[in-house]
Residue, then its C-alpha position, 0 to 999 in steps of 0.5 A: m408708411a409701409i411695412y418693411t421686412i428686415i432680414f438679418d444674417y449674422r453669425g450663421g443665424t437669420y433673424i427677421r423683423q418687421v418695421t413701419a417706415e416711410s422708406e427703405q432708409s428710415a426702415f433700416i434705421a428704425w430696425s436698428n433701434v428696435l433690436k434688443a440685446g440677447v434676441v440675436q445670438g452673439l449680439g449683446p448690449k455693447r455690440l448692439a450699441r455699436l450696431v445702432k451707432e454705426v447705422a446712424e453715423n455712417f448711413a449715407d456712406l457704407n450703410s446705405p441700402v442698395p437696391l438689388t438688380g432685377l428685383t422691385n422693393v428689395w435692398c441690401a445693406s452691409l454692417s462691417r465696422s463693428v458688427s459683421g452681418l448682412v441686412h436685406i430690406v423688403k418693402t412688404d406692404v404699402t397699404l398702411 
């Protein structure tokens, strides 16, 4: 298990949260499951539900985190269908 820092750029705001997970993929899914409606400006209950569903259903296709060239333990994923946003995943700590 490791700590991952998730940086979510959405509608001009940047929202940061940390999750504990086995991999960057499971961190991305865990992050989507712990988001709360109203914490991210413009992300209400309906849009949040679509985001969670999009991450879970399309994970292997368009939402899979991609490693950033030249960096270690840093990935990026985009949300495009229901929620237009960019997600950065950084493996922050591996000592759990």
